[in-house]
C-alpha positions in Angstrom: -12.1 26.7 -11.2 -9.5 26.8 -8.4 -12.2 26.4 -5.8 -13.4 23.2 -7.5 -9.9 21.8 -7.6 -9.4 22.7 -3.9 -12.6 21.0 -2.9 -11.7 17.9 -5.0 -8.3 17.7 -3.3 -9.8 18.1 0.2 -12.5 15.4 -0.5 -9.9 13.0 -1.9 -7.7 13.6 1.2 -10.6 12.9 3.5 -11.4 9.7 1.7 -7.8 8.5 1.8 -7.6 9.3 5.6 -10.9 7.5 6.2 -9.6 4.5 4.3 -6.5 4.2 6.5 -8.4 4.1 9.8 -9.0 0.4 9.7 -5.5 -0.5 8.7 -3.4 -2.4 11.3 -0.6 -0.6 13.0 2.8 -0.8 11.3 4.6 -4.0 12.3 1.5 -5.5 14.1 2.2 -9.2 14.6 -1.6 -9.9 14.6 -2.2 -8.3 11.2 -3.6 -10.5 8.4 -0.3 -10.2 6.5 1.7 -11.4 9.5 -0.7 -14.3 10.4 -1.4 -15.7 7.0 0.9 -14.5 4.3 4.3 -14.4 6.0 4.1 -17.9 7.4 3.2 -19.3 4.0 6.3 -17.7 2.4 8.5 -19.0 5.2 7.1 -22.5 5.1 6.9 -23.0 1.4 9.8 -20.9 0.0 12.4 -23.7 -0.2 9.9 -26.2 -1.7 8.4 -23.9 -4.3 11.5 -22.0 -5.4 14.4 -24.3 -4.7 16.2 -21.3 -3.2 17.6 -21.9 0.3 17.6 -18.2 1.2 14.1 -16.9 2.0 14.9 -13.3 1.2 16.3 -14.3 -2.2 13.3 -16.5 -2.9 10.9 -13.7 -2.2 12.8 -11.0 -4.2 13.9 -13.1 -7.1 10.9 -15.5 -7.5 7.7 -14.1 -5.9 8.4 -10.5 -6.6 9.4 -11.2 -10.2 5.9 -12.4 -11.0 4.6 -9.1 -9.6 6.8 -7.0 -11.8 6.4 -9.2 -14.9 3.2 -7.4 -16.0 4.5 -4.0 -15.2 7.2 -3.9 -17.8 
């Protein structure tokens, strides 16, 4: 039984490592999140949230929708 658990952990680890091979480097300005998502938040934050501070808009408005279903 311990061998089966070890094999399962090893296979899961290999799959997780394989899944991260295609991920962009940390902080890469050419990643999809930096090219498409971030500019949208920067351009539309004031209009959609009526909050002048972008950090507050993201944390209080956008992230609150993310955690709404978690509680």
